[in-house]
C-alpha positions in Angstrom: -1.8 -4.9 31.4 -1.0 -2.9 28.3 -2.7 0.1 29.8 -0.6 -0.3 33.0 -3.5 -1.1 35.3 -2.3 -4.6 36.4 1.2 -6.2 37.0 2.9 -2.8 36.6 6.3 -4.1 37.7 6.3 -7.0 35.2 7.9 -6.9 31.8 5.2 -7.7 29.2 5.9 -9.5 25.9 3.2 -9.5 23.2 3.4 -11.6 20.1 1.0 -10.8 17.3 0.4 -10.8 13.6 1.6 -7.5 12.0 -1.8 -5.9 11.4 -2.5 -5.9 15.2 0.6 -3.9 16.1 -1.2 -0.6 15.7 -3.8 -1.6 18.3 -1.0 -2.7 20.7 0.8 0.6 20.3 -2.4 2.6 20.8 -3.2 0.8 24.1 0.4 0.8 25.5 0.9 3.5 28.1 4.6 3.0 28.8 7.8 2.8 26.9 7.9 -0.1 24.5 10.1 -1.7 21.8 8.7 -3.3 18.7 10.6 -6.3 17.3 10.0 -7.9 14.0 11.1 -11.5 13.6 12.7 -12.0 10.2 15.0 -14.5 8.5 12.8 -16.6 6.2 12.3 -14.5 3.1 11.5 -15.6 -0.5 15.1 -16.5 -1.3 15.2 -18.7 1.9 12.0 -20.5 0.7 13.7 -21.2 -2.7 16.9 -22.4 -1.0 14.9 -24.7 1.3 13.0 -26.2 -1.7 16.2 -26.7 -3.6 17.8 -28.6 -0.7 14.6 -30.6 -0.1 14.7 -31.7 -3.8 18.4 -32.1 -4.0 18.2 -35.2 -6.1 15.0 -34.2 -7.9 16.1 -30.8 -9.3 13.4 -30.5 -11.9 10.7 -31.2 -9.3 12.0 -28.5 -7.0 12.3 -26.0 -9.8 8.7 -26.7 -10.8 7.5 -26.1 -7.2 9.4 -22.8 -7.1 7.8 -21.8 -10.3 4.3 -22.7 -9.1 4.9 -20.7 -5.9 5.8 -17.7 -8.1 2.4 -18.0 -9.9 0.3 -19.0 -6.9 -0.2 -16.0 -4.6 -1.9 -17.9 -1.8 0.7 -20.6 -1.6 3.5 -18.0 -1.8 2.0 -16.2 1.3 1.7 -19.5 3.2 5.3 -20.4 2.3 6.6 -17.6 4.5 6.0 -20.0 7.4 9.0 -22.5 7.4 6.9 -25.5 8.5 4.5 -24.9 5.7 7.3 -25.1 3.1 8.1 -28.5 4.4 4.5 -29.6 4.1 4.2 -28.1 0.6 7.3 -29.9 -0.5 6.0 -33.2 0.8 2.7 -32.6 -1.0 4.5 -31.7 -4.2 6.5 -34.9 -4.2 3.4 -37.0 -3.6 0.7 -35.5 -6.0 0.6 -36.8 -9.5 -0.8 -33.7 -11.1 1.7 -30.9 -10.2 -0.6 -28.1 -9.2 -1.2 -26.2 -6.0 -4.7 -25.3 -4.7 -5.6 -21.6 -5.2 -8.0 -21.3 -2.2 -6.8 -21.4 1.4 -9.4 -24.0 2.5 -8.3 -26.4 -0.3 -4.6 -25.8 0.4 -5.0 -26.7 4.1 -7.1 -29.7 3.2 -4.2 -30.9 1.2 -1.6 -30.1 3.9 -3.6 -31.9 6.6 -4.2 -34.9 4.3 -0.5 -35.1 3.6 0.1 -35.2 7.4 -2.4 -38.0 7.8 -1.1 -40.0 4.9 2.5 -39.6 6.3 1.3 -41.0 9.6 -0.5 -44.0 7.9 2.6 -44.7 5.8 4.8 -44.9 9.0 2.4 -47.3 10.7 1.7 -49.6 7.8 3.5 -52.5 9.5 2.0 -52.0 12.9 -1.4 -53.1 14.2 -2.2 -49.7 15.6 -5.9 -48.9 15.8 -7.1 -45.5 14.7 -7.9 -43.7 11.4 -7.8 -45.6 8.2 -6.2 -44.2 5.1 -9.3 -42.2 4.1 -9.5 -38.5 3.7 -13.1 -38.5 5.1 -11.9 -39.8 8.4 -9.3 -37.1 8.9 -12.0 -34.5 7.9 -14.2 -35.8 10.7 -11.4 -35.6 13.2 -10.5 -32.1 12.0 -14.2 -31.1 12.6 -14.3 -32.6 16.1 -11.0 -30.8 17.1 -12.5 -27.7 15.6 -15.1 -27.5 18.3 -12.4 -27.1 20.8 -10.5 -24.6 18.6 -13.5 -22.5 18.0 -14.2 -22.2 21.8 -10.8 -20.9 22.4 -10.2 -18.7 19.4 -13.6 -17.0 19.4 -14.1 -13.7 21.1 -14.1 -12.9 23.9 -11.7 -15.8 25.0 -9.1 -15.3 22.2 -6.7 -18.0 23.6 -4.5 -20.6 21.9 -3.9 -23.1 24.8 -6.4 -25.8 25.7 -7.0 -28.5 28.3 -7.7 -32.1 27.4 -11.1 -31.8 29.0 -12.1 -29.5 26.1 -11.4 -32.0 23.5 -14.2 -34.3 22.1 -12.4 -37.5 23.5 -9.1 -38.8 24.7 -8.9 -41.0 21.5 -9.2 -37.9 19.4 -6.4 -36.2 21.3 -4.2 -39.2 20.9 -4.8 -39.5 17.2 -4.5 -35.7 16.6 -1.1 -35.8 18.4 0.1 -38.8 16.3 -0.8 -37.1 13.1 0.7 -33.8 14.2 -2.4 -31.6 14.3 -1.8 -30.8 18.0 0.9 -31.2 20.6 0.5 -32.2 24.2 2.7 -30.8 27.0 2.9 -31.3 30.8 4.1 -28.5 33.0 4.3 -27.9 36.8 2.3 -25.0 38.2 2.1 -23.5 41.6 -1.3 -22.7 43.0 -2.0 -19.8 45.4 -2.1 -20.9 49.0 -1.0 -24.4 48.0 2.7 -25.1 48.3 2.5 -28.4 46.3 3.3 -28.4 42.6 0.6 -29.8 40.4 0.9 -31.2 36.9 -1.0 -29.5 34.1 -1.5 -30.9 30.7 -2.0 -28.5 27.8 -2.9 -28.8 24.1 -1.8 -26.5 21.3 -2.2 -26.8 17.6 1.0 -27.2 15.6 0.3 -23.8 14.0 -2.5 -21.4 14.8 -3.6 -21.4 11.2 -4.1 -25.1 11.4 -6.3 -24.6 14.5 -8.2 -22.0 12.6 -8.8 -24.4 9.7 -10.3 -26.9 12.2 -12.5 -24.2 13.8 -13.6 -23.2 10.3 -14.7 -26.7 9.4 -16.7 -27.0 12.6 -18.3 -23.6 12.1 -19.2 -24.6 8.5 -20.8 -27.9 9.7 -23.1 -25.9 12.0 -24.7 -24.4 9.0 -26.2 -27.9 8.2 -26.7 -29.5 11.7 -27.4 -26.5 13.9 -27.9 -23.2 12.1 -29.2 -21.5 15.2 -25.9 -22.2 17.0 -24.0 -20.8 14.0 -26.2 -17.7 14.1 -25.6 -17.3 17.8 -21.8 -17.6 17.3 -21.8 -15.0 14.6 -23.8 -12.6 16.7 -21.0 -12.7 19.2 -19.0 -10.8 16.7 -20.1 -7.2 17.3 -17.2 -5.1 15.9 -14.9 -4.9 12.9 -12.0 -5.7 15.2 -13.7 -8.8 16.5 -14.5 -10.0 13.0 -10.9 -9.4 11.9 -9.6 -11.4 14.9 -11.2 -14.5 13.5 -10.9 -13.7 9.8 -9.2 -17.0 8.8 -11.8 -19.1 10.6 -14.5 -17.2 8.6 -12.6 -17.8 5.3 -12.2 -21.5 6.0 -15.9 -21.8 6.9 -16.9 -20.0 3.7 -14.8 -22.3 1.6 -16.3 -25.4 3.2 -20.1 -24.6 3.1 -22.0 -22.2 0.9 -24.8 -21.9 3.5 -22.2 -20.9 6.1 -20.7 -18.4 3.6 -24.2 -16.8 3.2 -24.7 -16.5 6.9 -21.2 -15.2 7.5 -21.3 -12.5 4.8 -24.7 -11.3 6.0 -23.3 -11.0 9.5 -20.3 -9.1 8.3 -22.5 -6.6 6.5 -24.5 -6.2 9.7 -21.3 -5.3 11.4 -20.4 -3.0 8.6 -23.6 -1.0 8.6 -23.2 1.1 11.8 -19.4 1.1 12.1 -18.0 1.6 8.6 -20.8 2.9 6.3 -20.6 6.5 7.8 -16.9 6.7 6.9 -16.7 4.8 3.6 -16.7 7.9 1.4 -13.9 9.4 3.4 -12.0 6.1 3.1 -12.3 5.9 -0.7 -11.3 9.6 -1.0 -8.1 8.9 1.2 -9.3 11.3 3.9 -9.0 8.9 6.8 -6.0 8.8 9.2 -3.6 6.0 8.5 -4.7 3.9 11.6 -8.4 4.3 10.5 -7.6 3.3 6.9 -6.2 -0.1 7.6 -9.1 -1.6 9.6 -11.5 -0.5 6.9 -9.3 -2.0 4.2 -8.8 -5.2 6.1 -12.5 -5.6 6.6 -13.2 -5.1 2.9 -10.4 -7.6 2.1 -12.0 -10.1 4.5 -15.4 -9.8 2.8 -13.8 -10.3 -0.7 -11.8 -13.3 0.5 -14.9 -14.9 2.0 -16.7 -14.3 -1.3 -13.8 -15.9 -3.2 -13.5 -18.9 -0.9 -17.3 -19.4 -1.1 -17.0 -19.6 -4.9 -20.6 -18.6 -5.4 -19.8 -16.3 -8.4 -22.5 -13.6 -8.4 -24.6 -14.8 -5.5 -23.3 -12.2 -3.1 -22.9 -9.3 -5.5 -25.8 -7.3 -4.2 -24.8 -8.0 -0.6 -21.3 -6.6 -1.1 -22.6 -3.5 -2.9 -22.3 -1.2 0.1 -18.5 -2.0 0.5 -17.7 0.3 -2.3 -19.1 3.8 -1.6 -19.9 5.6 -4.9 -18.6 2.6 -6.9 -15.0 3.3 -5.7 -12.6 0.4 -5.0 -9.5 1.6 -3.1 -6.6 -0.3 -1.6 -3.5 1.1 0.0 -1.0 -1.7 -0.4 -2.7 -4.9 -1.7 -1.3 -8.4 -1.3 -1.3 -10.9 -4.2 -4.0 -13.0 -2.6 -6.2 -10.0 -2.0 -5.7 -9.1 -5.7 -7.0 -12.6 -6.6 -10.1 -12.1 -4.4 -10.8 -8.7 -5.9 -10.2 -10.0 -9.4 -12.7 -12.8 -8.7 -15.3 -10.4 -7.5 -14.9 -8.1 -10.6 -14.9 -11.0 -13.0 -17.7 -13.2 -11.6 -20.0 -10.7 -9.8 -19.5 -8.3 -12.7 -20.6 -5.3 -10.6 -21.6 -2.7 -13.1 -21.7 -0.1 -10.3 -17.9 -0.1 -9.9 -16.6 3.1 -11.5 -13.2 3.6 -10.0 -10.3 1.3 -9.1 -7.5 3.1 -7.2 -4.6 1.0 -5.9 -1.9 3.0 -4.1 1.5 1.3 -3.7 2.9 1.1 -0.2 6.5 1.4 -1.2 8.8 3.4 1.1 9.4 6.2 -1.4 9.8 9.8 -0.5 8.5 11.5 -3.6 5.5 14.0 -3.6 3.0 11.1 -3.3 4.1 10.7 0.3 2.6 14.0 1.2 -0.8 13.4 -0.3 -3.8 11.2 0.5 -3.7 8.7 3.4 0.1 8.9 3.9 -0.1 12.7 3.8 -2.5 12.8 6.7 -0.4 10.4 8.7 2.8 12.3 7.9 1.4 15.7 9.0 0.0 14.3 12.2 3.3 12.5 13.0 5.1 15.9 12.5 2.7 17.6 14.9 3.2 15.0 17.6 6.9 15.9 17.8 6.2 19.5 18.8 7.5 19.1 22.4 10.4 16.8 21.6 13.8 18.6 22.1 15.7 19.1 18.8 18.8 17.4 20.2 16.8 14.3 21.1 15.3 14.2 17.6 18.7 14.6 16.0 20.1 11.7 18.1 17.2 9.4 17.2 17.8 10.2 13.5 21.5 9.5 13.9 20.8 6.1 15.4 18.3 5.3 12.7 20.7 6.2 9.9 23.4 4.1 11.5 21.1 1.1 11.4 20.0 1.8 7.9 23.1 2.6 5.9 21.3 2.2 2.6 19.2 5.3 3.3 19.1 7.7 0.4 21.5 10.6 0.8 18.8 13.2 0.4 17.0 11.7 3.5 20.2 11.4 5.5 20.9 15.1 4.9 17.8 16.1 6.8 19.0 14.7 10.1 21.0 17.8 11.3 18.6 20.5 9.8 15.1 18.9 9.8 15.0 16.0 12.3 11.3 16.4 12.8 10.6 15.9 9.2 12.9 12.9 9.0 11.4 11.3 12.1 7.9 11.8 10.6 9.1 10.1 7.4 10.5 7.2 9.5 7.2 6.8 11.3 5.4 6.6 7.9 8.0 4.0 6.6 7.6 1.9 9.7 3.8 2.0 9.5 4.1 0.7 5.9 6.3 -2.2 6.8 3.4 -4.4 7.6 1.8 -3.8 4.2 2.6 -5.7 1.0 5.2 -3.9 -1.1 4.6 -3.2 -4.9 6.9 -6.2 -5.6 4.7 -8.4 -3.5 1.5 -7.2 -5.1 0.8 -9.3 -8.2 -2.3 -7.5 -9.5 -2.6 -9.6 -12.7 -6.1 -10.9 -11.6 -7.4 -7.3 -11.4 -6.0 -6.4 -14.8 -7.5 -9.6 -16.3 -10.9 -8.7 -14.8 -11.1 -5.2 -16.4 -12.9 -6.6 -19.5 -15.9 -7.2 -17.2 -16.0 -3.6 -15.8 -17.2 -0.2 -17.1 -14.5 1.8 -15.3 -14.2 5.5 -15.4 -11.0 5.7 -13.3 -8.1 3.2 -13.2 -5.0 4.1 -11.1 -2.2 1.6 -10.5 0.6 4.1 -10.0 3.8 2.6 -8.5 3.0 -1.1 -9.0 5.8 -2.9 -11.0 3.5 -5.3 -12.7 5.9 -6.8 -15.2 6.0 -7.1 -19.0 3.3 -9.7 -19.4 0.8 -7.8 -17.3 1.6 -4.5 -19.0 1.1 -6.2 -22.4 -2.2 -7.6 -21.2 -3.3 -4.1 -20.1 -2.3 -2.7 -23.5 -4.2 -5.4 -25.4 -7.4 -4.4 -23.5 -6.8 -0.8 -24.3 -6.2 -1.6 -28.0 -9.4 -3.7 -28.1 -11.4 -0.9 -26.7 -12.2 -2.7 -23.4 -11.4 0.5 -21.5 -13.2 2.9 -23.8 -15.2 4.2 -20.9 -12.2 5.5 -19.0 -12.1 9.1 -17.9 -8.8 8.9 -16.0 -5.8 6.6 -16.4 -2.8 6.6 -14.1 0.0 4.1 -15.0 2.9 6.1 -13.6 5.9 4.2 -12.3 4.7 0.8 -13.5 7.9 0.0 -15.4 6.7 0.4 -19.0 9.5 0.3 -21.6 9.7 2.6 -24.6 7.9 0.3 -27.0 5.0 -0.2 -24.5 4.8 3.5 -24.0 4.4 4.0 -27.7 1.7 1.4 -27.9 -0.1 3.2 -25.0 0.2 6.6 -26.8 -1.4 5.0 -29.9 -4.1 3.1 -27.9 -5.2 6.3 -26.1 -7.3 7.0 -29.2 -9.5 4.1 -28.1 -10.4 6.1 -25.0 -12.2 9.2 -26.5 -13.6 10.4 -23.2 -10.3 10.5 -21.3 -9.8 13.7 -19.3 -6.7 12.7 -17.3 -3.7 10.7 -18.2 -0.6 10.0 -16.0 2.3 8.1 -17.6 5.0 9.6 -15.5 8.4 7.9 -14.6 8.3 5.2 -17.3 10.7 4.9 -20.2 10.2 7.1 -23.2 10.7 6.3 -26.9 8.5 8.4 -29.1 5.6 8.5 -26.6 5.3 12.3 -26.5 5.4 12.7 -30.3 2.7 10.0 -30.7 0.7 11.4 -27.8 0.7 14.9 -29.5 -0.8 13.3 -32.6 -3.8 12.2 -30.5 -4.4 15.6 -28.9 -6.9 16.9 -31.6 -9.2 13.9 -31.0 -9.0 14.1 -27.2 -11.6 16.8 -26.7 -12.0 16.1 -23.0 -8.4 16.0 -21.9 -7.6 18.3 -19.0 -4.7 16.6 -17.2 -1.4 15.4 -18.6 1.4 14.1 -16.4 4.6 13.2 -18.4 7.0 13.8 -15.5 10.2 11.8 -15.4 10.0 10.3 -18.9 13.5 11.7 -19.8 12.0 12.4 -23.2 14.5 13.5 -25.8 14.7 17.1 -27.0 13.2 15.9 -30.4 10.2 14.3 -28.6 9.7 17.4 -26.5 9.9 19.6 -29.6 7.1 17.6 -31.3 5.0 17.9 -28.2 5.6 21.6 -27.8 4.7 22.1 -31.5 1.3 20.4 -31.1 0.6 22.0 -27.7 -1.9 24.5 -29.3 -4.1 21.5 -30.2 -4.9 21.2 -26.5 -6.7 24.6 -27.0 -7.4 26.2 -23.6 -8.9 23.2 -21.9 -5.9 22.0 -19.9 -6.1 22.3 -16.1 -2.9 20.3 -15.2 0.3 19.9 -17.1 3.3 18.2 -15.5 6.4 17.8 -17.6 9.5 18.1 -15.4 12.6 15.8 -15.7 12.5 15.8 -19.5 15.2 17.2 -21.8 14.9 20.8 -22.8 16.7 23.2 -25.1 16.1 26.7 -26.4 13.9 25.5 -29.3 11.5 23.7 -26.9 11.6 26.7 -24.6 10.7 29.1 -27.4 7.8 27.0 -28.6 6.4 26.7 -25.0 6.9 30.5 -24.5 4.9 31.0 -27.6 2.1 28.5 -26.9 1.7 28.4 -23.1 -0.4 31.6 -23.0 -3.2 29.7 -24.7 -3.6 27.5 -21.6 -5.3 30.2 -19.6 -7.2 27.6 -17.5 -4.1 25.9 -16.1 -4.4 25.3 -12.3 -1.2 23.2 -11.9 2.0 23.4 -13.9 5.5 21.9 -13.4 8.5 22.0 -15.7 12.2 21.4 -15.6 14.2 24.3 -17.1 17.6 22.7 -17.1 19.7 23.2 -20.2 18.3 26.6 -21.3 20.2 29.7 -22.0 19.6 32.5 -19.6 17.6 34.5 -22.1 15.2 31.6 -22.9 15.1 30.6 -19.3 13.9 34.1 -18.3 11.5 34.5 -21.2 9.8 31.1 -20.3 9.4 32.1 -16.6 7.9 35.5 -17.5 5.3 33.7 -19.6 3.8 32.3 -16.4 2.2 35.6 -15.8 -0.4 34.8 -18.5 -1.5 31.7 -16.5 -3.5 33.8 -14.0 -5.5 30.9 -12.6 -2.5 28.9 -11.5 -2.7 27.4 -8.0 0.3 25.1 -8.0 3.5 26.2 -9.8 6.7 24.1 -9.7 10.0 25.2 -11.5 12.7 22.6 -11.3 16.5 22.5 -12.0 17.1 26.1 -12.8 20.8 27.0 -13.4 20.1 30.6 -12.6 18.7 30.8 -9.1 19.0 34.6 -8.8 17.2 35.2 -12.1 14.6 32.5 -11.3 13.6 34.2 -8.0 13.7 37.7 -9.5 11.5 36.7 -12.4 9.1 34.8 -10.2 8.8 37.8 -7.9 7.5 39.7 -11.0 5.3 36.9 -12.1 3.6 36.3 -8.8 1.8 39.7 -9.0 -0.2 38.1 -11.9 -1.0 34.9 -10.0 -3.5 35.9 -7.3 -4.7 32.3 -6.7 -1.3 30.7 -6.1 -1.4 28.3 -3.2 1.8 26.3 -3.6 5.1 27.5 -5.1 8.2 25.3 -5.6 11.5 26.8 -6.9 14.4 24.5 -7.3 18.0 24.6 -8.7 20.1 21.6 -9.9 22.5 19.9 -7.5 25.4 21.1 -9.6 24.3 24.8 -9.5 25.8 27.4 -7.3 22.7 28.3 -5.3 23.5 31.8 -3.9 20.8 34.4 -4.1 21.8 38.0 -3.3 20.0 40.2 -0.9 18.5 42.6 -3.5 16.8 39.7 -5.2 15.5 38.4 -1.8 14.0 41.7 -0.9 12.2 41.9 -4.2 11.0 38.3 -3.8 9.9 39.0 -0.2 7.9 42.0 -1.2 5.9 39.8 -3.7 5.4 37.0 -1.1 3.8 39.5 1.3 1.1 40.2 -1.3 0.3 36.6 -2.0 -2.8 36.2 0.3 -3.6 32.6 -0.7 -0.1 31.2 -0.7 0.2 28.4 1.9 3.3 26.3 1.0 6.7 27.5 -0.2 9.5 25.1 -1.3 12.9 26.6 -2.0 15.1 23.6 -2.9 18.9 23.8 -3.1 18.7 27.6 -2.7 21.0 29.4 -0.3 20.2 32.8 1.2 22.5 35.2 3.1 22.3 34.7 6.9 20.1 37.8 7.5 17.9 37.0 4.5 17.3 33.5 5.8 16.4 34.8 9.3 14.1 37.3 7.5 12.4 34.4 5.7 11.8 32.5 9.0 10.1 35.6 10.5 8.1 36.2 7.3 6.7 32.7 7.3 5.7 33.0 10.9 4.2 36.5 10.4 2.2 35.6 7.3 1.1 32.4 9.1 1.2 30.0 6.3 -1.0 27.0 6.9 -0.1 23.7 8.5 3.4 23.4 7.0 5.9 25.5 5.2 8.7 23.5 3.6 12.1 25.1 3.1 14.9 23.0 1.8 18.2 24.9 1.7 21.8 25.1 2.6 21.4 26.5 6.1 23.7 29.5 6.7 26.2 29.0 9.4 25.5 30.6 12.8 21.7 30.7 12.4 19.9 29.8 15.5 16.3 28.8 14.7 13.9 28.3 17.6 12.9 24.8 18.2 9.4 25.1 16.8 10.8 26.2 13.4 12.1 22.7 12.9 8.5 21.6 12.5 8.0 24.0 9.5 11.4 24.2 7.9 13.6 21.7 6.1 
């Protein structure tokens, strides 16, 4: 029906969990609308609990606190009915603690439902289950046979008939407890004008039905392993395994034999379908839609391992999940972090060399255009080739009207670069189903680092909180991460004191060749870091962007720059405070860094003379491939100097020139002609960013023609004040901002 082959005149409504939306979109051949049901967020959960415990405030507060600390329960609490059951459970248990495994949590929830039923019927002579947890477990298992039959591929259904249940008594008792509901409806049968009554059964929530199915599946490991093996062989693809992932997790948590058979079957599925692309996955070279199924499958295996609780029993089995010893997640939930942390701590896989966690926040900085999101962004842009510009502008206008909090820099794209903005919107919407950095408590992963021998650790963009940052710093100070070659802790919310501790602790990582501390707070970090430079013989990459380091701190760093000798390949230091003293020191010392491949710097606050001298120094960096000059107050001088410098930079691939927002951006035609002449000689240049720079009308048109004639690769970005009256052909909106 999605593909338009049946019932073509009907309107089709599909309800699904978020991770299946990509599949639905891919199959849908007609116009569709995607709707996300919202309205029960974390604050709603807290408000519900406060009202539930209106007369027991301390008890409600303690439940809220435990939900904050228990990632699994916090995820489950996003379902309103589950908050009720968790609240009832919290009121009844003596020891105030929530289970940390999904099987244990649902055991508790179902037992609470059973006890609640028994309490209501104490004064009656009703026959049925006694107040014993074992009885309800047996009922759950019997109902699970029905659930498994329906949920398991290829049926994939959630509605059952009474005939499928083990007995009428079981149906009656399951209804009384609340496990299932029973409904009668009238149906019309073809060629039969009489209405018939049909009775249907559904579980009160699909996850509860999956728990029942998991219990039955686990029981098969003991009573009929051949039947279990047969069921598992019916799962032939990654997609089929993901469609029953909760059933598999519940089964693993209930029976270690079942866990062993399930994980072996999952790895059998993995072998032909995923192994060939795992290296591309960990290197972020897969398309966005390919990345998520791979990641979800790895997540499923880790969760099954965690639920099974077998410590290192499956370590060798899971080896192939991490190609080249690389662990990579794009957006990671708190519960997934628990499962990964358990694997790292208990399996202690000495083959893990790299952990890269990419935050899925909807930011629009340079990280958006690299890795997984970069591929997706560029493809989304290409797909808009045949869409009329006016249509794109109208869509952008509607989107901005519905999202008034959109950053002004994004809103400004709508008239001039609607294709770029629409591509960004597609990326943001694709990320909406992923956990945000605020929802990704990666504390279990940080705690597990003492059991690893990592060479690369990247948690850029995760706001991990003061306690977790302190724990990470303690590990660094104790030498637990002495094997690290690369550390990326950019944008994690470190304060000035923590940054100072990190700069001191770096001495405990003598083999470090790359460090990224960008966009955290700065105190004396750069000064302290510069003291460590002589002992860091392998350091090749330094990223201190966005620290807003003081002039004094920048001065100390510039003084010690010669201690880097000539080994630096990457130096990023924009968005820090500059003055003429710092500029003069850099002008003097930069020529020593002859191996530099990538360099970015902010030149705001310099006199014109020092500004020009610093830019001309770039000519000594003959191996530069990426050069970014930000926040110049002298756009005309900047472009003239860069025109002269480019002749000495034959390998330049990417050039960014930017002025400050408060700067008059006009560039005269003489400067442009000189700059244009240099551009024509740059045979390797593939991307040009001119940000907040305005050209004369004829010069702008000349630039458009030049970009087309030189045939820069895939995309050329040009962010500018568009001259009035310029008529750019439609296809140019795909290459120009």
